[in-house]
C-alpha positions as CSV (number, residue, x, y, z in Angstrom):
1,X,198.7,66.2,29.4
2,X,202.2,66.6,28.0
3,X,204.8,64.3,29.4
4,X,208.4,63.2,28.9
5,X,211.7,62.8,30.7
6,X,215.1,64.2,31.3
7,X,217.8,61.6,31.5
8,X,221.4,62.3,32.7
9,X,224.0,59.8,31.6
10,X,227.5,59.8,33.0
11,X,229.9,58.0,30.6
12,X,233.6,58.0,31.1
13,X,235.5,60.3,28.6
14,X,236.7,57.4,26.5
15,X,233.1,56.3,25.9
16,X,231.3,59.6,25.8
17,X,231.3,60.3,22.0
18,X,230.2,56.8,21.1
19,X,227.5,56.9,23.7
20,X,226.3,60.3,22.7
21,X,226.0,59.1,19.1
22,X,223.8,56.2,20.3
23,X,221.7,58.5,22.4
24,X,221.2,60.7,19.4
25,X,220.0,57.7,17.4
26,X,217.5,56.8,20.2
27,X,216.3,60.5,20.1
28,X,215.7,60.1,16.4
29,X,213.5,57.0,17.1
30,X,211.4,59.1,19.5
31,X,211.1,62.0,17.0
32,X,209.6,59.6,14.5
33,X,206.8,58.5,16.8
34,X,203.5,60.3,16.4
35,X,203.0,62.7,19.4
36,X,206.7,63.5,19.8
37,X,207.1,67.2,20.5
38,X,210.9,67.1,20.8
39,X,213.7,64.7,21.5
40,X,217.2,66.0,21.8
41,X,220.6,64.9,23.0
42,X,222.8,67.5,24.8
43,X,226.3,67.5,26.4
44,X,226.5,69.3,29.7
45,X,228.6,72.4,29.6
46,X,231.2,70.8,31.9
47,X,231.3,67.8,29.6
48,X,230.6,65.4,32.4
49,X,227.2,64.1,31.3
50,X,225.1,63.4,28.2
51,X,221.6,64.7,28.7
52,X,218.5,63.5,26.8
53,X,215.3,65.5,26.9
54,X,212.1,64.1,25.4
55,X,208.7,65.8,25.4
56,X,205.6,64.0,24.1
57,X,202.0,65.3,23.7
58,X,200.5,62.5,25.9
59,X,201.4,59.6,28.2
60,X,200.1,57.3,25.4
61,X,202.6,58.7,23.0
62,X,205.5,58.2,25.4
63,X,204.4,54.6,25.9
64,X,204.2,54.1,22.1
65,X,207.7,55.5,21.8
66,X,209.1,53.1,24.3
67,X,207.3,50.2,22.6
68,X,208.9,51.3,19.3
69,X,212.3,51.5,21.0
70,X,211.9,48.0,22.4
71,X,210.8,46.5,19.1
72,X,213.0,43.9,17.4
73,X,213.1,46.0,14.2
74,X,214.3,49.2,16.0
75,X,216.8,47.3,18.1
76,X,218.2,45.7,14.9
77,X,218.4,49.1,13.1
78,X,220.2,50.8,16.0
79,X,222.6,47.9,16.3
80,X,223.3,48.0,12.6
81,X,224.1,51.7,12.8
82,X,225.9,51.9,16.2
83,X,226.9,48.3,17.0
84,X,225.6,46.2,19.9
85,X,225.1,48.0,23.2
86,X,227.5,46.7,25.8
87,X,225.9,45.1,28.9
88,X,224.9,47.7,31.5
89,X,224.8,50.6,29.0
90,X,221.0,50.9,29.0
91,X,220.9,51.7,32.7
92,X,224.5,53.0,33.2
93,X,225.5,50.1,35.5
94,X,228.5,49.1,33.5
95,X,231.2,50.6,35.8
96,X,233.9,50.3,33.0
97,X,231.9,52.7,30.8
98,X,230.0,54.9,33.2
99,X,231.0,56.9,36.2
100,X,227.6,56.2,37.8
101,X,224.1,55.0,36.8
102,X,221.8,57.1,34.7
103,X,219.4,59.5,36.5
104,X,216.0,59.8,34.9
105,X,213.3,62.3,35.8
106,X,209.8,61.8,34.5
107,X,208.2,65.2,33.7
108,X,204.6,66.3,33.1
109,X,203.1,69.6,32.1
110,X,201.5,71.9,34.6
């Protein structure tokens, strides 16, 4: 069964470009995991949210992608490229950077 997620992120305008670059880097990590069908970063037409859409060929592939993302090697590589993630940026709870917390919808194929 194919699976994935759609995540809506709501950064304030002053942080939007930096955050979108980081999300694109995370999408690249997903794309490099076996079983990734697609991983993309979008900006909503109104400019209010950064949207990530990830599709994997199985739940196991999605789990493997998250494990890769949590690995020390990947964290170090992302930090080297984009700088350290500020506290509360992973879940959107930093109210100085985000209008509201992230909204994540898990998806599965029919």
